N, C-alpha and C positions, 0 to 999 in steps of 0.2 A: 548514505541516506540523507546527508545534509542537503543534497540536491532537491529532495522532496520537500523539505521544510522551506528551502529557498523559493520554491514555487508558491507556497503559501504567502511568504513575505512579499512576493511580487503581485499577489492578487490573482493568481492563476487557479482556477477551480479544477480540482482533481476529484472525480467521483469514486473511481476504483482503479486499482492497478492489477493487471493480469500478467501472470508469468507461468512459464513451463519449467518444471523440475526435470532436468534431463539426467541427472546423476543422483546417487544416494545422498551425497553431501549437499548437493543443490536443493534437494527436497527438504533435508533437515534444516538448512539455512532459511528457506522460505517459511517453514513451520516456526522456527525460532523468532522470525520477524513478525509473526502473527497472521500469516497468510492462511487461508482455509482452502482445502482441496475441493474442487467442484467436479461434477460429472461431465465427462467429455466423450464424444462419440467414438474416439479411437482408444482402444484398450491399452495400447503401447505408449500413450502420452498422458502424463500427469499434469493437470492444469490447476493453478492456484489463483485465488483472488484475495485482494485486501480492500475491503470497503472502507473508504475514508471517513464516512459519517458514523458507521456503526461499530467499527473496530475499537477495542480498548488498547490496542498495541501502542507502545510509547511513541513510535514514529507518527502514528496518525494523530495522537494527542498533540504532539509538537507542531504538526502541520496545521491542525485546526486552530491552535493558539496563534500561530504566525499569520494565518489568514484573517482571523478575527482582529488582530492588531492592525493589519492592512485596512480592513473594512471600516474600522472605527476612525482611522486617520483621514478618510475621504471627506 
């Protein structure tokens, strides 16, 4: 997840991250990181999203802080 925070440090805007949970452990991992499941047209596919502005997940907070630091240095 350091790569996501690094994007903020470099001034790269990330609005949301979308991922597919293909296994039980993958789904649990996504949920642990703060991803929310969204409705998808295929019943056999579980899709998750992490909204970088709205989420309270620690990784999104770290990203926002890193991006803010970049923006104030300009």
